[in-house]
C-alpha positions as CSV (number, residue, x, y, z in Angstrom):
1,M,10.5,13.7,-13.1
2,R,12.0,10.1,-12.2
3,K,10.4,6.9,-13.5
4,L,9.9,4.3,-10.8
5,D,11.0,0.7,-11.3
6,L,7.8,-0.9,-10.6
7,P,7.6,-4.8,-10.4
8,R,5.4,-6.5,-13.0
9,I,1.9,-6.4,-11.6
10,S,-0.8,-7.8,-13.8
11,E,-1.6,-9.2,-16.9
12,R,-4.5,-7.1,-17.8
13,I,-5.3,-4.2,-15.5
14,R,-8.6,-3.1,-14.8
15,G,-8.1,0.0,-12.9
16,F,-6.0,1.7,-10.1
17,T,-6.3,4.1,-7.3
18,L,-4.2,7.3,-7.1
19,P,-0.8,6.9,-4.9
20,E,-1.5,8.3,-1.6
21,D,0.9,8.2,1.5
22,G,3.4,5.9,-0.7
23,T,0.6,3.4,-1.5
24,M,-1.6,2.7,-4.6
25,Y,-4.0,-0.1,-5.4
26,V,-4.2,-1.8,-8.7
27,F,-6.8,-4.4,-9.8
28,D,-7.5,-6.7,-12.6
29,Y,-10.0,-9.2,-13.2
30,D,-8.7,-11.7,-10.5
31,E,-6.7,-9.9,-7.9
32,V,-6.2,-6.6,-6.1
33,F,-2.5,-5.4,-5.5
34,R,-1.2,-3.0,-2.8
35,V,1.5,-1.2,-4.6
36,S,4.2,0.8,-2.5
37,V,5.6,3.8,-4.7
38,E,8.2,4.5,-2.1
39,D,12.0,4.4,-2.6
40,I,12.0,0.5,-3.4
41,P,8.8,-0.1,-5.1
42,S,6.9,-3.2,-4.2
43,A,3.7,-5.1,-4.8
44,E,1.5,-7.3,-2.6
45,V,-1.4,-9.6,-3.8
46,L,-4.3,-8.9,-1.3
47,S,-7.0,-11.3,-0.5
48,D,-9.9,-8.7,-1.7
49,N,-12.5,-9.3,-4.4
50,P,-11.6,-7.1,-7.3
51,Y,-15.1,-6.2,-8.2
52,E,-16.1,-5.5,-4.8
53,F,-12.8,-3.5,-4.3
54,E,-13.7,-1.4,-7.6
55,A,-17.2,-0.9,-6.5
56,S,-15.8,0.6,-3.0
57,R,-13.4,2.8,-4.8
58,P,-15.5,5.3,-7.0
59,D,-12.2,7.5,-7.0
60,S,-10.3,4.6,-9.1
61,F,-9.3,5.2,-12.8
62,G,-9.0,2.6,-15.7
63,V,-12.1,1.1,-17.2
64,S,-14.2,4.0,-15.3
65,E,-15.0,7.2,-17.1
66,R,-13.6,9.4,-14.4
67,D,-11.9,12.3,-15.6
68,P,-7.9,12.4,-15.0
69,I,-6.4,15.3,-13.0
70,I,-4.3,17.2,-15.5
71,S,-3.1,20.0,-13.4
72,F,-2.0,20.7,-9.9
73,G,-0.2,23.9,-8.9
74,H,2.5,24.6,-11.4
75,V,2.2,20.9,-13.2
76,S,0.1,20.2,-16.0
77,L,-0.3,17.3,-18.5
78,K,-1.5,17.5,-22.0
79,Y,-2.5,14.5,-24.2
80,N,-5.0,13.3,-26.7
81,F,-5.6,9.4,-26.4
82,D,-5.7,7.6,-30.0
83,P,-6.9,4.0,-29.4
84,R,-5.4,3.2,-32.7
85,A,-1.9,4.3,-31.9
86,N,0.8,2.2,-30.6
87,S,2.0,4.7,-28.3
88,Q,0.9,7.8,-26.4
89,S,2.5,11.0,-25.9
90,I,2.1,13.0,-22.7
91,T,3.3,16.4,-22.5
92,V,4.2,17.4,-18.9
93,T,4.8,21.1,-17.8
94,D,6.4,21.7,-14.5
95,N,7.1,25.5,-13.7
96,G,7.7,26.0,-17.6
97,T,10.0,23.1,-18.1
98,V,8.4,20.9,-20.7
99,E,8.9,17.0,-20.9
100,T,7.2,14.6,-23.4
101,I,6.8,10.9,-22.2
102,E,6.2,8.4,-24.9
103,F,4.1,5.6,-23.4
104,R,3.4,2.3,-25.5
105,T,-0.1,1.1,-25.7
106,L,-1.0,-2.3,-26.8
107,S,-4.7,-1.9,-26.3
108,G,-7.4,0.8,-27.3
109,D,-9.6,-0.3,-24.6
110,W,-8.8,2.5,-22.4
111,F,-5.9,4.9,-21.5
112,V,-5.1,7.4,-18.6
113,A,-2.3,9.7,-17.7
114,T,-3.2,11.5,-14.3
115,L,-1.6,13.4,-11.5
116,S,-1.9,12.2,-8.0
117,A,-4.2,14.2,-5.9
118,E,-1.4,16.3,-4.3
119,G,0.5,16.5,-7.4
120,K,3.5,14.4,-6.4
121,Y,3.1,11.5,-8.8
122,L,2.1,11.1,-12.6
123,V,0.4,7.6,-13.3
124,V,0.2,6.4,-16.7
125,A,-1.7,3.5,-17.5
126,E,-3.5,1.2,-20.0
127,P,-4.6,-2.4,-19.7
128,Y,-1.4,-4.0,-20.1
129,L,1.1,-1.7,-18.4
130,I,1.3,1.0,-15.7
131,E,4.1,3.4,-15.2
132,V,4.4,5.7,-12.1
133,W,6.7,9.1,-12.4
134,A,7.8,10.9,-9.0
135,L,7.4,14.6,-9.8
136,K,8.9,16.2,-6.6
């Protein structure tokens, strides 16, 4: 697993879409960002209305109640969100190899750790921070 060095995206994230074809979207209360998760990650502010964007993307995670993808092929995730904790532990098992990621949390509002639809990325997020890990 390799943590991607994402640029600072937002001060308070409301949600995100899964990476697909090297691109994901992150939205807050004011803006929508197109984030490249390719070799050199970057973020671009779009002119989309974040509320309309969120409504058009029922596949987004964050403040939604959508269940995370916790297994794909030989990769699986395990965690229990504790809204009072200062960090969350995510156990990633890949072909029998087990790694644990400690993710700091500043808010107990929401937390998501999910695999991308094709199992290529792990996205871990809460309102103040988002991290993406390349798995393959």
